[in-house]
PDB file of N, CA, C and O in Angstrom:
ATOM      1  N   MET A   1       5.344  11.530  -6.241  1.00  0.00           N
ATOM      2  CA  MET A   1       5.054  10.129  -5.982  1.00  0.00           C
ATOM      3  C   MET A   1       3.583   9.868  -6.293  1.00  0.00           C
ATOM      4  O   MET A   1       2.708  10.665  -5.953  1.00  0.00           O
ATOM      5  N   ASP A   2       3.334   8.755  -6.935  1.00  0.00           N
ATOM      6  CA  ASP A   2       1.957   8.371  -7.242  1.00  0.00           C
ATOM      7  C   ASP A   2       1.289   7.808  -5.997  1.00  0.00           C
ATOM      8  O   ASP A   2       1.955   7.382  -5.054  1.00  0.00           O
ATOM      9  N   PHE A   3      -0.032   7.813  -6.012  1.00  0.00           N
ATOM     10  CA  PHE A   3      -0.778   7.174  -4.940  1.00  0.00           C
ATOM     11  C   PHE A   3      -1.812   6.254  -5.562  1.00  0.00           C
ATOM     12  O   PHE A   3      -2.241   6.454  -6.698  1.00  0.00           O
ATOM     13  N   VAL A   4      -2.206   5.244  -4.801  1.00  0.00           N
ATOM     14  CA  VAL A   4      -3.257   4.324  -5.224  1.00  0.00           C
ATOM     15  C   VAL A   4      -4.306   4.318  -4.132  1.00  0.00           C
ATOM     16  O   VAL A   4      -4.011   4.042  -2.969  1.00  0.00           O
ATOM     17  N   GLU A   5      -5.532   4.627  -4.519  1.00  0.00           N
ATOM     18  CA  GLU A   5      -6.622   4.670  -3.547  1.00  0.00           C
ATOM     19  C   GLU A   5      -7.177   3.268  -3.329  1.00  0.00           C
ATOM     20  O   GLU A   5      -7.420   2.519  -4.275  1.00  0.00           O
ATOM     21  N   ILE A   6      -7.369   2.936  -2.063  1.00  0.00           N
ATOM     22  CA  ILE A   6      -7.954   1.646  -1.710  1.00  0.00           C
ATOM     23  C   ILE A   6      -9.388   1.874  -1.239  1.00  0.00           C
ATOM     24  O   ILE A   6      -9.742   2.984  -0.842  1.00  0.00           O
ATOM     25  N   ARG A   7     -10.211   0.830  -1.281  1.00  0.00           N
ATOM     26  CA  ARG A   7     -11.627   0.967  -0.920  1.00  0.00           C
ATOM     27  C   ARG A   7     -11.862   0.997   0.574  1.00  0.00           C
ATOM     28  O   ARG A   7     -12.762   1.686   1.054  1.00  0.00           O
ATOM     29  N   ASP A   8     -11.055   0.251   1.311  1.00  0.00           N
ATOM     30  CA  ASP A   8     -11.235   0.143   2.756  1.00  0.00           C
ATOM     31  C   ASP A   8     -10.127   0.917   3.463  1.00  0.00           C
ATOM     32  O   ASP A   8      -9.329   1.604   2.826  1.00  0.00           O
ATOM     33  N   GLU A   9     -10.091   0.796   4.777  1.00  0.00           N
ATOM     34  CA  GLU A   9      -9.068   1.513   5.532  1.00  0.00           C
ATOM     35  C   GLU A   9      -7.724   0.799   5.533  1.00  0.00           C
ATOM     36  O   GLU A   9      -6.712   1.395   5.904  1.00  0.00           O
ATOM     37  N   SER A  10      -7.696  -0.472   5.123  1.00  0.00           N
ATOM     38  CA  SER A  10      -6.426  -1.200   5.047  1.00  0.00           C
ATOM     39  C   SER A  10      -6.487  -2.208   3.907  1.00  0.00           C
ATOM     40  O   SER A  10      -7.557  -2.545   3.401  1.00  0.00           O
ATOM     41  N   ILE A  11      -5.299  -2.680   3.517  1.00  0.00           N
ATOM     42  CA  ILE A  11      -5.173  -3.678   2.455  1.00  0.00           C
ATOM     43  C   ILE A  11      -3.899  -4.469   2.726  1.00  0.00           C
ATOM     44  O   ILE A  11      -2.940  -3.932   3.279  1.00  0.00           O
ATOM     45  N   ARG A  12      -3.886  -5.733   2.342  1.00  0.00           N
ATOM     46  CA  ARG A  12      -2.684  -6.555   2.518  1.00  0.00           C
ATOM     47  C   ARG A  12      -1.658  -6.194   1.443  1.00  0.00           C
ATOM     48  O   ARG A  12      -2.012  -5.805   0.330  1.00  0.00           O
ATOM     49  N   LEU A  13      -0.398  -6.330   1.798  1.00  0.00           N
ATOM     50  CA  LEU A  13       0.695  -5.954   0.906  1.00  0.00           C
ATOM     51  C   LEU A  13       0.608  -6.649  -0.448  1.00  0.00           C
ATOM     52  O   LEU A  13       0.734  -5.995  -1.484  1.00  0.00           O
ATOM     53  N   GLY A  14       0.396  -7.955  -0.457  1.00  0.00           N
ATOM     54  CA  GLY A  14       0.314  -8.691  -1.720  1.00  0.00           C
ATOM     55  C   GLY A  14      -0.793  -8.170  -2.618  1.00  0.00           C
ATOM     56  O   GLY A  14      -0.613  -8.050  -3.830  1.00  0.00           O
ATOM     57  N   GLN A  15      -1.930  -7.863  -2.028  1.00  0.00           N
ATOM     58  CA  GLN A  15      -3.059  -7.323  -2.791  1.00  0.00           C
ATOM     59  C   GLN A  15      -2.735  -5.934  -3.328  1.00  0.00           C
ATOM     60  O   GLN A  15      -3.086  -5.600  -4.460  1.00  0.00           O
ATOM     61  N   PHE A  16      -2.058  -5.124  -2.504  1.00  0.00           N
ATOM     62  CA  PHE A  16      -1.732  -3.764  -2.925  1.00  0.00           C
ATOM     63  C   PHE A  16      -0.752  -3.764  -4.094  1.00  0.00           C
ATOM     64  O   PHE A  16      -0.874  -2.942  -5.002  1.00  0.00           O
ATOM     65  N   LEU A  17       0.211  -4.674  -4.082  1.00  0.00           N
ATOM     66  CA  LEU A  17       1.163  -4.742  -5.194  1.00  0.00           C
ATOM     67  C   LEU A  17       0.441  -4.989  -6.511  1.00  0.00           C
ATOM     68  O   LEU A  17       0.802  -4.412  -7.537  1.00  0.00           O
ATOM     69  N   LYS A  18      -0.578  -5.844  -6.486  1.00  0.00           N
ATOM     70  CA  LYS A  18      -1.368  -6.099  -7.695  1.00  0.00           C
ATOM     71  C   LYS A  18      -2.216  -4.891  -8.053  1.00  0.00           C
ATOM     72  O   LYS A  18      -2.260  -4.493  -9.217  1.00  0.00           O
ATOM     73  N   LEU A  19      -2.890  -4.302  -7.074  1.00  0.00           N
ATOM     74  CA  LEU A  19      -3.746  -3.141  -7.312  1.00  0.00           C
ATOM     75  C   LEU A  19      -2.952  -1.982  -7.911  1.00  0.00           C
ATOM     76  O   LEU A  19      -3.447  -1.275  -8.789  1.00  0.00           O
ATOM     77  N   ALA A  20      -1.729  -1.791  -7.437  1.00  0.00           N
ATOM     78  CA  ALA A  20      -0.879  -0.695  -7.909  1.00  0.00           C
ATOM     79  C   ALA A  20      -0.181  -1.035  -9.226  1.00  0.00           C
ATOM     80  O   ALA A  20       0.576  -0.222  -9.757  1.00  0.00           O
ATOM     81  N   SER A  21      -0.434  -2.230  -9.750  1.00  0.00           N
ATOM     82  CA  SER A  21       0.182  -2.705 -10.995  1.00  0.00           C
ATOM     83  C   SER A  21       1.707  -2.777 -10.911  1.00  0.00           C
ATOM     84  O   SER A  21       2.396  -2.606 -11.917  1.00  0.00           O
ATOM     85  N   LEU A  22       2.226  -3.029  -9.721  1.00  0.00           N
ATOM     86  CA  LEU A  22       3.666  -3.213  -9.564  1.00  0.00           C
ATOM     87  C   LEU A  22       4.071  -4.635  -9.926  1.00  0.00           C
ATOM     88  O   LEU A  22       5.228  -4.889 -10.261  1.00  0.00           O
ATOM     89  N   ILE A  23       3.116  -5.564  -9.859  1.00  0.00           N
ATOM     90  CA  ILE A  23       3.320  -6.953 -10.266  1.00  0.00           C
ATOM     91  C   ILE A  23       2.032  -7.425 -10.941  1.00  0.00           C
ATOM     92  O   ILE A  23       1.009  -6.743 -10.885  1.00  0.00           O
ATOM     93  N   ASP A  24       2.091  -8.596 -11.580  1.00  0.00           N
ATOM     94  CA  ASP A  24       0.932  -9.090 -12.328  1.00  0.00           C
ATOM     95  C   ASP A  24       0.066 -10.083 -11.566  1.00  0.00           C
ATOM     96  O   ASP A  24      -1.157 -10.076 -11.706  1.00  0.00           O
ATOM     97  N   THR A  25       0.694 -10.937 -10.760  1.00  0.00           N
ATOM     98  CA  THR A  25      -0.064 -12.002 -10.103  1.00  0.00           C
ATOM     99  C   THR A  25       0.294 -12.118  -8.623  1.00  0.00           C
ATOM    100  O   THR A  25       1.294 -11.569  -8.161  1.00  0.00           O
ATOM    101  N   GLY A  26      -0.536 -12.836  -7.907  1.00  0.00           N
ATOM    102  CA  GLY A  26      -0.253 -13.107  -6.506  1.00  0.00           C
ATOM    103  C   GLY A  26       1.021 -13.922  -6.335  1.00  0.00           C
ATOM    104  O   GLY A  26       1.748 -13.749  -5.356  1.00  0.00           O
ATOM    105  N   ALA A  27       1.292 -14.811  -7.288  1.00  0.00           N
ATOM    106  CA  ALA A  27       2.525 -15.602  -7.236  1.00  0.00           C
ATOM    107  C   ALA A  27       3.743 -14.694  -7.373  1.00  0.00           C
ATOM    108  O   ALA A  27       4.752 -14.892  -6.697  1.00  0.00           O
ATOM    109  N   ASP A  28       3.643 -13.695  -8.256  1.00  0.00           N
ATOM    110  CA  ASP A  28       4.735 -12.722  -8.401  1.00  0.00           C
ATOM    111  C   ASP A  28       4.936 -11.952  -7.099  1.00  0.00           C
ATOM    112  O   ASP A  28       6.068 -11.703  -6.685  1.00  0.00           O
ATOM    113  N   ALA A  29       3.834 -11.578  -6.459  1.00  0.00           N
ATOM    114  CA  ALA A  29       3.915 -10.848  -5.189  1.00  0.00           C
ATOM    115  C   ALA A  29       4.650 -11.688  -4.154  1.00  0.00           C
ATOM    116  O   ALA A  29       5.525 -11.189  -3.446  1.00  0.00           O
ATOM    117  N   LYS A  30       4.293 -12.953  -4.070  1.00  0.00           N
ATOM    118  CA  LYS A  30       4.931 -13.850  -3.103  1.00  0.00           C
ATOM    119  C   LYS A  30       6.437 -13.910  -3.332  1.00  0.00           C
ATOM    120  O   LYS A  30       7.215 -13.879  -2.379  1.00  0.00           O
ATOM    121  N   LEU A  31       6.847 -13.997  -4.593  1.00  0.00           N
ATOM    122  CA  LEU A  31       8.270 -14.104  -4.917  1.00  0.00           C
ATOM    123  C   LEU A  31       9.048 -12.833  -4.595  1.00  0.00           C
ATOM    124  O   LEU A  31      10.095 -12.899  -3.951  1.00  0.00           O
ATOM    125  N   VAL A  32       8.550 -11.675  -5.034  1.00  0.00           N
ATOM    126  CA  VAL A  32       9.309 -10.435  -4.815  1.00  0.00           C
ATOM    127  C   VAL A  32       9.372 -10.080  -3.333  1.00  0.00           C
ATOM    128  O   VAL A  32      10.367  -9.526  -2.865  1.00  0.00           O
ATOM    129  N   ILE A  33       8.311 -10.399  -2.597  1.00  0.00           N
ATOM    130  CA  ILE A  33       8.322 -10.137  -1.152  1.00  0.00           C
ATOM    131  C   ILE A  33       9.311 -11.078  -0.459  1.00  0.00           C
ATOM    132  O   ILE A  33      10.109 -10.638   0.368  1.00  0.00           O
ATOM    133  N   ALA A  34       9.262 -12.367  -0.792  1.00  0.00           N
ATOM    134  CA  ALA A  34      10.165 -13.353  -0.180  1.00  0.00           C
ATOM    135  C   ALA A  34      11.630 -13.056  -0.499  1.00  0.00           C
ATOM    136  O   ALA A  34      12.516 -13.352   0.303  1.00  0.00           O
ATOM    137  N   ASP A  35      11.882 -12.472  -1.672  1.00  0.00           N
ATOM    138  CA  ASP A  35      13.250 -12.136  -2.074  1.00  0.00           C
ATOM    139  C   ASP A  35      13.739 -10.823  -1.464  1.00  0.00           C
ATOM    140  O   ASP A  35      14.872 -10.411  -1.711  1.00  0.00           O
ATOM    141  N   GLY A  36      12.897 -10.168  -0.675  1.00  0.00           N
ATOM    142  CA  GLY A  36      13.304  -8.931  -0.013  1.00  0.00           C
ATOM    143  C   GLY A  36      13.375  -7.727  -0.930  1.00  0.00           C
ATOM    144  O   GLY A  36      14.119  -6.784  -0.663  1.00  0.00           O
ATOM    145  N   LEU A  37      12.604  -7.752  -2.011  1.00  0.00           N
ATOM    146  CA  LEU A  37      12.648  -6.669  -2.994  1.00  0.00           C
ATOM    147  C   LEU A  37      11.630  -5.569  -2.736  1.00  0.00           C
ATOM    148  O   LEU A  37      11.622  -4.553  -3.431  1.00  0.00           O
ATOM    149  N   VAL A  38      10.775  -5.765  -1.742  1.00  0.00           N
ATOM    150  CA  VAL A  38       9.709  -4.797  -1.458  1.00  0.00           C
ATOM    151  C   VAL A  38      10.007  -4.086  -0.141  1.00  0.00           C
ATOM    152  O   VAL A  38      10.379  -4.715   0.850  1.00  0.00           O
ATOM    153  N   THR A  39       9.837  -2.765  -0.148  1.00  0.00           N
ATOM    154  CA  THR A  39       9.962  -2.015   1.100  1.00  0.00           C
ATOM    155  C   THR A  39       8.637  -1.343   1.424  1.00  0.00           C
ATOM    156  O   THR A  39       7.873  -0.966   0.536  1.00  0.00           O
ATOM    157  N   VAL A  40       8.388  -1.204   2.713  1.00  0.00           N
ATOM    158  CA  VAL A  40       7.233  -0.454   3.209  1.00  0.00           C
ATOM    159  C   VAL A  40       7.799   0.610   4.139  1.00  0.00           C
ATOM    160  O   VAL A  40       8.451   0.301   5.137  1.00  0.00           O
ATOM    161  N   ASN A  41       7.541   1.847   3.801  1.00  0.00           N
ATOM    162  CA  ASN A  41       8.053   2.982   4.585  1.00  0.00           C
ATOM    163  C   ASN A  41       9.565   2.899   4.770  1.00  0.00           C
ATOM    164  O   ASN A  41      10.094   3.211   5.837  1.00  0.00           O
ATOM    165  N   GLY A  42      10.256   2.469   3.699  1.00  0.00           N
ATOM    166  CA  GLY A  42      11.716   2.454   3.697  1.00  0.00           C
ATOM    167  C   GLY A  42      12.369   1.231   4.306  1.00  0.00           C
ATOM    168  O   GLY A  42      13.597   1.149   4.338  1.00  0.00           O
ATOM    169  N   GLU A  43      11.585   0.274   4.792  1.00  0.00           N
ATOM    170  CA  GLU A  43      12.151  -0.929   5.399  1.00  0.00           C
ATOM    171  C   GLU A  43      11.688  -2.173   4.644  1.00  0.00           C
ATOM    172  O   GLU A  43      10.526  -2.274   4.252  1.00  0.00           O
ATOM    173  N   VAL A  44      12.606  -3.115   4.444  1.00  0.00           N
ATOM    174  CA  VAL A  44      12.273  -4.357   3.745  1.00  0.00           C
ATOM    175  C   VAL A  44      11.158  -5.069   4.498  1.00  0.00           C
ATOM    176  O   VAL A  44      11.206  -5.221   5.719  1.00  0.00           O
ATOM    177  N   GLU A  45      10.153  -5.501   3.742  1.00  0.00           N
ATOM    178  CA  GLU A  45       9.012  -6.212   4.331  1.00  0.00           C
ATOM    179  C   GLU A  45       8.936  -7.607   3.730  1.00  0.00           C
ATOM    180  O   GLU A  45       8.890  -7.759   2.509  1.00  0.00           O
ATOM    181  N   LEU A  46       8.922  -8.623   4.582  1.00  0.00           N
ATOM    182  CA  LEU A  46       8.894 -10.012   4.132  1.00  0.00           C
ATOM    183  C   LEU A  46       7.547 -10.686   4.353  1.00  0.00           C
ATOM    184  O   LEU A  46       7.395 -11.874   4.068  1.00  0.00           O
ATOM    185  N   ARG A  47       6.572  -9.943   4.855  1.00  0.00           N
ATOM    186  CA  ARG A  47       5.248 -10.522   5.130  1.00  0.00           C
ATOM    187  C   ARG A  47       4.251 -10.087   4.060  1.00  0.00           C
ATOM    188  O   ARG A  47       3.919  -8.907   3.950  1.00  0.00           O
ATOM    189  N   ARG A  48       3.781 -11.047   3.280  1.00  0.00           N
ATOM    190  CA  ARG A  48       2.813 -10.745   2.224  1.00  0.00           C
ATOM    191  C   ARG A  48       1.502 -10.240   2.801  1.00  0.00           C
ATOM    192  O   ARG A  48       0.794  -9.472   2.148  1.00  0.00           O
ATOM    193  N   GLY A  49       1.169 -10.660   4.015  1.00  0.00           N
ATOM    194  CA  GLY A  49      -0.084 -10.269   4.651  1.00  0.00           C
ATOM    195  C   GLY A  49      -0.006  -8.981   5.452  1.00  0.00           C
ATOM    196  O   GLY A  49      -0.975  -8.613   6.116  1.00  0.00           O
ATOM    197  N   ARG A  50       1.120  -8.291   5.406  1.00  0.00           N
ATOM    198  CA  ARG A  50       1.279  -7.019   6.142  1.00  0.00           C
ATOM    199  C   ARG A  50       0.126  -6.082   5.797  1.00  0.00           C
ATOM    200  O   ARG A  50      -0.168  -5.851   4.624  1.00  0.00           O
ATOM    201  N   GLN A  51      -0.516  -5.553   6.814  1.00  0.00           N
ATOM    202  CA  GLN A  51      -1.624  -4.618   6.605  1.00  0.00           C
ATOM    203  C   GLN A  51      -1.070  -3.225   6.323  1.00  0.00           C
ATOM    204  O   GLN A  51      -0.271  -2.695   7.095  1.00  0.00           O
ATOM    205  N   LEU A  52      -1.498  -2.646   5.225  1.00  0.00           N
ATOM    206  CA  LEU A  52      -1.099  -1.294   4.851  1.00  0.00           C
ATOM    207  C   LEU A  52      -2.239  -0.341   5.148  1.00  0.00           C
ATOM    208  O   LEU A  52      -3.413  -0.699   5.044  1.00  0.00           O
ATOM    209  N   HIS A  53      -1.878   0.879   5.519  1.00  0.00           N
ATOM    210  CA  HIS A  53      -2.866   1.895   5.864  1.00  0.00           C
ATOM    211  C   HIS A  53      -2.541   3.194   5.141  1.00  0.00           C
ATOM    212  O   HIS A  53      -1.484   3.328   4.525  1.00  0.00           O
ATOM    213  N   ASP A  54      -3.454   4.140   5.222  1.00  0.00           N
ATOM    214  CA  ASP A  54      -3.295   5.438   4.584  1.00  0.00           C
ATOM    215  C   ASP A  54      -1.924   6.041   4.905  1.00  0.00           C
ATOM    216  O   ASP A  54      -1.524   6.119   6.067  1.00  0.00           O
ATOM    217  N   GLY A  55      -1.219   6.462   3.865  1.00  0.00           N
ATOM    218  CA  GLY A  55       0.070   7.117   4.042  1.00  0.00           C
ATOM    219  C   GLY A  55       1.272   6.203   3.940  1.00  0.00           C
ATOM    220  O   GLY A  55       2.394   6.684   3.785  1.00  0.00           O
ATOM    221  N   ASP A  56       1.068   4.876   4.025  1.00  0.00           N
ATOM    222  CA  ASP A  56       2.193   3.959   3.872  1.00  0.00           C
ATOM    223  C   ASP A  56       2.741   4.075   2.452  1.00  0.00           C
ATOM    224  O   ASP A  56       1.992   4.288   1.500  1.00  0.00           O
ATOM    225  N   VAL A  57       4.058   3.932   2.326  1.00  0.00           N
ATOM    226  CA  VAL A  57       4.711   3.994   1.021  1.00  0.00           C
ATOM    227  C   VAL A  57       5.320   2.633   0.720  1.00  0.00           C
ATOM    228  O   VAL A  57       6.140   2.123   1.483  1.00  0.00           O
ATOM    229  N   VAL A  58       4.906   2.051  -0.404  1.00  0.00           N
ATOM    230  CA  VAL A  58       5.392   0.749  -0.848  1.00  0.00           C
ATOM    231  C   VAL A  58       6.286   0.975  -2.058  1.00  0.00           C
ATOM    232  O   VAL A  58       5.922   1.706  -2.978  1.00  0.00           O
ATOM    233  N   ALA A  59       7.463   0.344  -2.054  1.00  0.00           N
ATOM    234  CA  ALA A  59       8.382   0.505  -3.180  1.00  0.00           C
ATOM    235  C   ALA A  59       8.867  -0.849  -3.672  1.00  0.00           C
ATOM    236  O   ALA A  59       9.109  -1.774  -2.897  1.00  0.00           O
ATOM    237  N   LEU A  60       8.999  -0.930  -5.003  1.00  0.00           N
ATOM    238  CA  LEU A  60       9.520  -2.120  -5.662  1.00  0.00           C
ATOM    239  C   LEU A  60      10.261  -1.658  -6.906  1.00  0.00           C
ATOM    240  O   LEU A  60       9.699  -0.942  -7.736  1.00  0.00           O
ATOM    241  N   GLY A  61      11.509  -2.058  -7.040  1.00  0.00           N
ATOM    242  CA  GLY A  61      12.274  -1.713  -8.232  1.00  0.00           C
ATOM    243  C   GLY A  61      12.413  -0.220  -8.467  1.00  0.00           C
ATOM    244  O   GLY A  61      12.394   0.233  -9.612  1.00  0.00           O
ATOM    245  N   GLY A  62      12.552   0.543  -7.404  1.00  0.00           N
ATOM    246  CA  GLY A  62      12.733   1.985  -7.542  1.00  0.00           C
ATOM    247  C   GLY A  62      11.459   2.771  -7.753  1.00  0.00           C
ATOM    248  O   GLY A  62      11.502   3.994  -7.893  1.00  0.00           O
ATOM    249  N   ILE A  63      10.322   2.091  -7.780  1.00  0.00           N
ATOM    250  CA  ILE A  63       9.031   2.765  -7.949  1.00  0.00           C
ATOM    251  C   ILE A  63       8.313   2.770  -6.607  1.00  0.00           C
ATOM    252  O   ILE A  63       8.054   1.716  -6.027  1.00  0.00           O
ATOM    253  N   GLY A  64       7.997   3.958  -6.120  1.00  0.00           N
ATOM    254  CA  GLY A  64       7.291   4.088  -4.854  1.00  0.00           C
ATOM    255  C   GLY A  64       5.862   4.539  -5.066  1.00  0.00           C
ATOM    256  O   GLY A  64       5.593   5.407  -5.896  1.00  0.00           O
ATOM    257  N   VAL A  65       4.948   3.949  -4.315  1.00  0.00           N
ATOM    258  CA  VAL A  65       3.527   4.279  -4.419  1.00  0.00           C
ATOM    259  C   VAL A  65       2.975   4.451  -3.010  1.00  0.00           C
ATOM    260  O   VAL A  65       3.236   3.635  -2.127  1.00  0.00           O
ATOM    261  N   ARG A  66       2.215   5.514  -2.811  1.00  0.00           N
ATOM    262  CA  ARG A  66       1.624   5.801  -1.500  1.00  0.00           C
ATOM    263  C   ARG A  66       0.200   5.244  -1.439  1.00  0.00           C
ATOM    264  O   ARG A  66      -0.574   5.373  -2.387  1.00  0.00           O
ATOM    265  N   VAL A  67      -0.126   4.624  -0.307  1.00  0.00           N
ATOM    266  CA  VAL A  67      -1.470   4.101  -0.061  1.00  0.00           C
ATOM    267  C   VAL A  67      -2.375   5.262   0.336  1.00  0.00           C
ATOM    268  O   VAL A  67      -2.026   6.065   1.202  1.00  0.00           O
ATOM    269  N   GLN A  68      -3.538   5.345  -0.304  1.00  0.00           N
ATOM    270  CA  GLN A  68      -4.516   6.358   0.095  1.00  0.00           C
ATOM    271  C   GLN A  68      -5.849   5.668   0.356  1.00  0.00           C
ATOM    272  O   GLN A  68      -6.460   5.099  -0.549  1.00  0.00           O
ATOM    273  N   SER A  69      -6.287   5.730   1.613  1.00  0.00           N
ATOM    274  CA  SER A  69      -7.568   5.130   1.987  1.00  0.00           C
ATOM    275  C   SER A  69      -8.661   6.172   1.852  1.00  0.00           C
ATOM    276  O   SER A  69      -8.369   7.358   1.707  1.00  0.00           O
ATOM    277  N   PRO A  70      -9.925   5.745   1.897  1.00  0.00           N
ATOM    278  CA  PRO A  70     -11.016   6.718   1.822  1.00  0.00           C
ATOM    279  C   PRO A  70     -10.889   7.801   2.890  1.00  0.00           C
ATOM    280  O   PRO A  70     -11.212   8.961   2.632  1.00  0.00           O
ATOM    281  N   ALA A  71     -10.425   7.438   4.080  1.00  0.00           N
ATOM    282  CA  ALA A  71     -10.257   8.426   5.152  1.00  0.00           C
ATOM    283  C   ALA A  71      -9.145   9.406   4.811  1.00  0.00           C
ATOM    284  O   ALA A  71      -9.158  10.544   5.282  1.00  0.00           O
ATOM    285  N   GLY A  72      -8.184   8.980   4.001  1.00  0.00           N
ATOM    286  CA  GLY A  72      -7.061   9.830   3.640  1.00  0.00           C
ATOM    287  C   GLY A  72      -7.379  10.867   2.585  1.00  0.00           C
ATOM    288  O   GLY A  72      -6.540  11.713   2.276  1.00  0.00           O
ATOM    289  N   THR A  73      -8.577  10.816   2.029  1.00  0.00           N
ATOM    290  CA  THR A  73      -8.945  11.783   1.001  1.00  0.00           C
ATOM    291  C   THR A  73      -9.409  13.090   1.598  1.00  0.00           C
ATOM    292  O   THR A  73      -9.597  14.072   0.879  1.00  0.00           O
ATOM    293  N   GLY A  74      -9.595  13.115   2.906  1.00  0.00           N
ATOM    294  CA  GLY A  74     -10.068  14.334   3.551  1.00  0.00           C
ATOM    295  C   GLY A  74     -11.580  14.475   3.510  1.00  0.00           C
ATOM    296  O   GLY A  74     -12.121  15.497   3.930  1.00  0.00           O
ATOM    297  N   LEU A  75     -12.263  13.457   3.007  1.00  0.00           N
ATOM    298  CA  LEU A  75     -13.718  13.526   2.890  1.00  0.00           C
ATOM    299  C   LEU A  75     -14.413  13.164   4.190  1.00  0.00           C
ATOM    300  O   LEU A  75     -15.568  13.534   4.399  1.00  0.00           O
ATOM    301  N   LEU A  76     -13.730  12.451   5.056  1.00  0.00           N
ATOM    302  CA  LEU A  76     -14.334  12.031   6.314  1.00  0.00           C
ATOM    303  C   LEU A  76     -13.826  12.920   7.445  1.00  0.00           C
ATOM    304  O   LEU A  76     -12.616  13.045   7.634  1.00  0.00           O
ATOM    305  N   THR A  77     -14.723  13.530   8.190  1.00  0.00           N
ATOM    306  CA  THR A  77     -14.323  14.358   9.324  1.00  0.00           C
ATOM    307  C   THR A  77     -15.132  13.953  10.538  1.00  0.00           C
ATOM    308  O   THR A  77     -16.210  13.373  10.412  1.00  0.00           O
ATOM    309  N   ALA A  78     -14.617  14.256  11.694  1.00  0.00           N
ATOM    310  CA  ALA A  78     -15.326  13.925  12.929  1.00  0.00           C
ATOM    311  C   ALA A  78     -16.553  14.813  13.062  1.00  0.00           C
ATOM    312  O   ALA A  78     -16.497  15.995  12.721  1.00  0.00           O
ATOM    313  N   PRO A  79     -17.668  14.263  13.554  1.00  0.00           N
ATOM    314  CA  PRO A  79     -18.884  15.064  13.720  1.00  0.00           C
ATOM    315  C   PRO A  79     -18.635  16.256  14.637  1.00  0.00           C
ATOM    316  O   PRO A  79     -17.995  16.128  15.681  1.00  0.00           O
ATOM    317  N   GLY A  80     -19.148  17.414  14.235  1.00  0.00           N
ATOM    318  CA  GLY A  80     -19.050  18.606  15.062  1.00  0.00           C
ATOM    319  C   GLY A  80     -17.714  19.309  14.987  1.00  0.00           C
ATOM    320  O   GLY A  80     -17.484  20.278  15.711  1.00  0.00           O
ATOM    321  N   LYS A  81     -16.823  18.837  14.117  1.00  0.00           N
ATOM    322  CA  LYS A  81     -15.506  19.460  13.989  1.00  0.00           C
ATOM    323  C   LYS A  81     -15.470  20.299  12.719  1.00  0.00           C
ATOM    324  O   LYS A  81     -15.896  19.848  11.655  1.00  0.00           O
ATOM    325  N   ASP A  82     -14.968  21.497  12.834  1.00  0.00           N
ATOM    326  CA  ASP A  82     -14.785  22.341  11.659  1.00  0.00           C
ATOM    327  C   ASP A  82     -13.410  22.068  11.086  1.00  0.00           C
ATOM    328  O   ASP A  82     -12.453  21.832  11.823  1.00  0.00           O
ATOM    329  N   SER A  83     -13.318  22.101   9.763  1.00  0.00           N
ATOM    330  CA  SER A  83     -12.027  21.837   9.119  1.00  0.00           C
ATOM    331  C   SER A  83     -11.210  23.084   9.017  1.00  0.00           C
ATOM    332  O   SER A  83     -10.092  23.050   8.502  1.00  0.00           O
TER     333      SER A  83
END
Protein backbone atom coordinates (compact mmCIF):
# COMPACT_ATOMS: atom_id res chain seq x y z
CA MET A 1 0.00 0.00 0.00
CA ASP A 2 1.25 3.46 -0.84
CA PHE A 3 1.48 6.22 1.72
CA VAL A 4 1.26 9.99 1.40
CA GLU A 5 3.15 12.13 3.87
CA ILE A 6 1.37 15.17 5.25
CA ARG A 7 3.06 18.26 6.72
CA ASP A 8 1.04 18.49 9.92
CA GLU A 9 -0.36 15.94 12.33
CA SER A 10 -3.78 15.95 10.63
CA ILE A 11 -5.44 16.83 7.32
CA ARG A 12 -9.05 17.05 6.14
CA LEU A 13 -10.33 14.24 3.95
CA GLY A 14 -11.08 16.47 0.94
CA GLN A 15 -7.59 17.94 1.04
CA PHE A 16 -5.99 14.51 1.40
CA LEU A 17 -7.82 13.16 -1.66
CA LYS A 18 -6.26 15.95 -3.72
CA LEU A 19 -2.81 15.58 -2.12
CA ALA A 20 -2.83 11.83 -2.83
CA SER A 21 -3.89 12.53 -6.45
CA LEU A 22 -6.99 10.37 -6.04
CA ILE A 23 -9.07 13.24 -7.46
CA ASP A 24 -8.28 16.47 -9.32
CA THR A 25 -10.34 19.18 -7.63
CA GLY A 26 -12.14 20.03 -4.43
CA ALA A 27 -15.42 19.80 -6.35
CA ASP A 28 -14.53 16.22 -7.33
CA ALA A 29 -13.77 15.45 -3.68
CA LYS A 30 -17.16 16.79 -2.62
CA LEU A 31 -18.93 14.60 -5.19
CA VAL A 32 -17.15 11.29 -4.52
CA ILE A 33 -17.50 11.74 -0.76
CA ALA A 34 -21.22 12.65 -1.00
CA ASP A 35 -21.79 9.62 -3.26
CA GLY A 36 -20.33 7.31 -0.61
CA LEU A 37 -17.38 6.25 -2.76
CA VAL A 38 -14.68 7.02 -0.19
CA THR A 39 -13.80 4.86 2.79
CA VAL A 40 -11.63 5.69 5.79
CA ASN A 41 -10.29 2.68 7.66
CA GLY A 42 -12.76 0.44 5.83
CA GLU A 43 -15.90 2.46 6.58
CA VAL A 44 -17.77 4.80 4.21
CA GLU A 45 -17.08 8.41 5.13
CA LEU A 46 -19.53 11.16 4.12
CA ARG A 47 -17.81 14.11 5.82
CA ARG A 48 -15.41 16.05 3.61
CA GLY A 49 -13.98 17.75 6.70
CA ARG A 50 -13.15 14.49 8.51
CA GLN A 51 -9.77 14.88 10.18
CA LEU A 52 -7.28 12.21 9.15
CA HIS A 53 -4.28 11.23 11.24
CA ASP A 54 -1.17 9.09 10.93
CA GLY A 55 -2.06 5.51 9.99
CA ASP A 56 -5.54 6.20 8.61
CA VAL A 57 -6.24 4.42 5.32
CA VAL A 58 -8.28 6.23 2.67
CA ALA A 59 -9.64 4.29 -0.31
CA LEU A 60 -11.36 5.35 -3.51
CA GLY A 61 -12.05 3.14 -6.51
CA GLY A 62 -10.06 0.22 -5.14
CA ILE A 63 -6.97 2.33 -4.46
CA GLY A 64 -5.94 2.60 -0.82
CA VAL A 65 -3.49 5.15 0.53
CA ARG A 66 -2.16 5.41 4.09
CA VAL A 67 -1.76 8.79 5.80
CA GLN A 68 1.73 9.39 7.19
CA SER A 69 2.27 12.40 9.43
CA PRO A 70 5.67 13.76 10.45
CA ALA A 71 5.24 11.97 13.80
CA GLY A 72 4.59 8.73 11.92
CA THR A 73 8.02 8.76 10.32
CA GLY A 74 9.66 7.74 13.57
CA LEU A 75 11.72 10.93 13.64
CA LEU A 76 9.99 12.36 16.68
CA THR A 77 10.58 10.68 20.05
CA ALA A 78 9.76 11.64 23.59
CA PRO A 79 12.61 13.38 25.45
CA GLY A 80 14.69 11.00 27.55
CA LYS A 81 13.29 7.89 25.88
CA ASP A 82 15.54 5.40 24.15
CA SER A 83 14.22 3.81 20.98
